[in-house]
N, C-alpha and C positions, 0 to 999 in steps of 0.2 A: 504494500500500500504506500508506495513512494512514487509520486508523480512529479514530472518536471516539464518546464516549458523553456524553449529557447526562442527569443524574439529578436528580430533585427532592429537596429536603431538605438541610439543613445537614450536610455531611460524607458524604453518601450516595455520591458518586462516589469520594471518597477510600477509603471502606471497600470498595467494589466492586473498585477497582484493586489495593488491598492484598491482598484475598482472591485475586484472580486471580494476582498475583505469587507468593503462597504456593503456589497450586496448580501453577503452571508450574515453580516451583523444585523442588517435590516430584517432578515428572516429569523432572527433570534438564535443563530448558531453560536454555541460556545466555542470560541477560538482562542488559540495561543499562538504566539510568534511575533514576527516583525514585518513591517513593510517599509520600504525606503522612499523618502522624498528627497529630491534634489532641488536645492534653492540656488538659482542663478544670483550671483552677486554683482560683479562688474565684467565687462567684456574681456578685460585682460587677466581675469582670474578664473580658476576652476570653480565649479559649483560647490556649495556646502552640501554634505551628505548627512541626513538625519534618519534615524530609525524610529518609527512610531511603534511602541510596544503595545500590541493588541490587548485591550482590556485595561489599559493604564491611561492616565491623562497626560502623560508627558512623552516627549521625544528626546532621544539622546543623539548628540552630535558624534559621528564616527569618522569625520574627516579632520585633518589638520591643515592649517594654512602654512605651507612650506615656502611661500613666495612665488612670484609670477614666473620665474625661470626654472623652477624645480622640475625634475623629471622622475623623482623617486615616488614610492608608494605613499599616498596621502592618508591611508587608513590609520585611524587612531586606535591602537590595540586596546587601550584602557576603555574607551567608549564602547568598543565592540564587546569586550568581556563583561562590562556592566549590563549590557543588553542580554547577553547570554545568561547571566545569573538570574535576571528577572524572568526570562522565558522558561528556564529550567524549573524554577519554583512554580510557575504556572501550570506545569504538567500535572501537578497534584490535583488540579481541578478537573482532570479527565476531559479535556476539550474534544470536540468532534473532529478537529483538524489542527495540525501544527502547520502554520504557514511561515516559511522562512524566505526572506527577500531574495537570497541567492546562495548557491553553493559556489563560493568563490575561491580565490587563491588560498585564503586562510584555512578553509575547510579541506581543500586538497592537501594542504600541508599538515593536517591533523589538528588544527586549532579552530577557533571561531565556534560555529554552531554544530560542528561535526558530532561531538559527543551527545548533544541534546537531540539531534536527529536520530542517532542510534538508540538513545533511551526511549524516545517516543515510539519508534518502530518496535522495539522489544516489548513495549507495553501495549502494542496493538493500536496505537494512535496513528492514523494516516498522516502523511507528510506531503506537502506540496512546496516546491521551490522552483527557482529559475536557475539556469546554468548557461553561461555564455560559451561560445564555441572554443575559446582558449582553455577552458576548464572541463570540457566535456569528457575527455579521456580519463582524467582523474576522478571525475564524478562516477563514470561508468565502472571504473575499477573499484571504487568504494561501494557502489550499490550492488555489486555482484549479481547482475541480471535481475534485480528486484524492481528497477526503475521502469516506469512507463512514460514514454514521451506523449505530450499533449499538445495539440495544435495551439498556436498563440492567438487565441480569440477568447473573449469573455464567455461566449456560449459553450465552447469546448471545455473550458476550465470549470464552469458551473456544472456541466453535465458530468464531468469526472468526479467532482465533489459529491454530487447527488448520488451517483452510483456507488462511490467508494465509502462515503461517510454516513450513510443513512442509519446503519446499525448503532452508531455512536450518538444519535440524536434522541434516543428513547429515554 
């Protein structure tokens, strides 16, 4: 019960998963996880990346401002780990779905949400995430043939959730 989507275009998967979370929340689904919002700042700067922790009233910044000429990874590992801790604690609520904004480089390397995804799956909680093409091989190696690709559309994601998570809504 591990679904993933790969969407083309900057921020496309983030928008898809945020819209899906809004739709499921409006239907009363108990959710855990995070969705990402990217806030444009100035034309000469990278966007700010924030994680909205589902079921909480706050967002956590996961990007660092390394300056306009930086080329290194802007991910703030402390911000990410704070989000991971909140989401892991939320698994105790037995959500119908764990929604993780992405299985990225941190997860491929064994950090980030990787352990939380594993814990949810071991407890029978379905997981939905996005994976970009650069991390797809690492994700597929991690998922050991458990992952199901889903078309990058709201309707396809919603259908997967309804088919996969219905038992958890009782």
